ROBAVO-281601 format. One record per residue (C-alpha): x negated, y, z negated. Coordinates in steps of 0.5 Angstrom, whole numbers, plus 2048, in hexadecimal, padded with zeros to 3 digits. Each point is the difference from the previous one (the first is absolute). Layout:
# ROBAVO-281601
XYZ;...
//
This chain:
# ROBAVO-281601
8007EF818;7FD8057FB;7FC805803;7F98027FA;804807801;8067FC7FC;7FB7FB7FB;7FC8077FD;8078037FE;8037FB7FD;7FA7FF7FB;8008067FF;8077FF7FE;7FF7F97FC;7FA8047FD;8068067FD;8037FB7FE;7FC7FC7FD;7FE8067FB;8088027FE;7FF805806;807801803;7FE803808;804803806;7FE801807;7FF8077FE;7F97FC7FC;7FE7FC806;800806805;7FC8037FB;7FA7FB7FF;7FF7FE807;801807804;8067FD803;808803802;8047FF7FA;8057FD807;7FA7FD802;8017FD7FA;8087FF7FF;7FE7FB806;7FC7FC7FE;8037FF7FA;8067FD803;7FB7FC805;7FE7FD7F9;8067FE7FD;8027FD806;7FC7FC7FF;8027FF7F9;7FA8037FD;8038057FC;8068037FF;801807802;8048057FD;801806803;7FE8067FB;8037FA7FA;7F87FE801;7FB7FA802;8017F97FE;7FC7F9802;8027FA800;7FE7FA7FF;7FC7FE806;7FD807801;7FC7FF7F9;7FF7FA804;7FD803805;7FD8057FE;7FB7FD7FB;8007FC805;7FD807805;7FC8027F9;7FC7FA801;7FF801806;7FD807800;7FC7FE7FA;7FD7FA803;7FF805807;7FC8067FC;
//
């Protein structure tokens, strides 16, 4: 099951990659004011769900499944606001 924090991370990853920007775990840690190890743990969970490909220091890529889920999350957040 994906938590709201994981959804937020996935949405942030999708937005950055959609802007043709590289993203690394430290970017997520800085954005959400959380520790780098916490982000790494979360990224491993997202990778285990096949939503991203986490390449450690080489960055993060989003899978087609992750893109689909991120888009659904964006729609959900727009409805809630």
